[in-house]
C-alpha positions in Angstrom: -3.1 -79.0 -72.0 -1.8 -80.5 -75.2 1.3 -82.6 -75.5 2.9 -80.0 -77.7 2.4 -77.3 -75.1 3.9 -79.6 -72.4 7.0 -80.4 -74.5 7.7 -76.6 -74.8 7.9 -76.3 -71.0 11.2 -76.7 -69.1 11.6 -79.6 -66.6 11.1 -77.2 -63.7 7.9 -75.8 -65.2 6.6 -79.3 -65.7 7.3 -80.3 -62.1 5.5 -77.1 -60.9 2.6 -77.9 -63.2 2.3 -81.4 -61.8 2.3 -80.1 -58.2 -0.4 -77.5 -59.0 -2.6 -80.1 -60.8 -2.2 -82.6 -58.0 -3.2 -80.0 -55.4 -6.3 -79.1 -57.6 -7.1 -82.8 -58.0 -7.0 -83.3 -54.2 -9.3 -80.4 -53.7 -11.7 -81.7 -56.2 -11.7 -85.1 -54.6 -12.6 -83.5 -51.3 -15.4 -81.6 -53.0 -16.6 -84.9 -54.5 -16.6 -86.6 -51.1 -18.6 -83.7 -49.5 -21.0 -83.6 -52.5 -20.2 -80.0 -53.4 -18.4 -80.6 -56.7 -19.7 -78.5 -59.6 -17.9 -80.2 -62.5 -17.0 -83.8 -61.9 -15.5 -84.3 -65.4 -12.7 -82.0 -64.3 -11.3 -84.8 -62.2 -10.8 -87.0 -65.3 -9.3 -84.1 -67.2 -6.8 -83.3 -64.5 -5.8 -87.0 -63.9 -5.1 -87.4 -67.6 -3.1 -84.1 -67.9 -0.9 -85.3 -64.9 -0.3 -88.6 -66.7 0.5 -86.8 -70.0 3.0 -84.6 -68.3 4.7 -87.5 -66.4 4.8 -89.5 -69.7 6.6 -86.6 -71.5 9.0 -86.2 -68.6 9.8 -89.9 -68.8 10.3 -89.6 -72.6 12.8 -86.8 -72.2 14.7 -88.7 -69.5 14.9 -91.7 -71.8 16.1 -89.6 -74.7 18.8 -87.9 -72.6 20.0 -91.3 -71.5 20.2 -92.6 -75.0 22.2 -89.5 -76.1 24.7 -90.1 -73.3 25.0 -93.8 -74.2 25.8 -92.9 -77.8 28.4 -90.3 -76.7 30.2 -92.9 -74.4 30.3 -95.5 -77.3 32.0 -93.0 -79.6 
């Protein structure tokens, strides 16, 4: 999932996406431990996508805080 696609999602959708990806990541780690994983590179992809979503969430929180600070100064 690209950053542009993630930015278009609402906060609720981002949170749901993280939950889904974390569950998939857990399942893949179990498969890795049991030796039944078909595509081990998927682990890396999911881990990076989760990080990308969390980074964008943090950016939007920071931007919202800055906007409130500017309003309170005016």
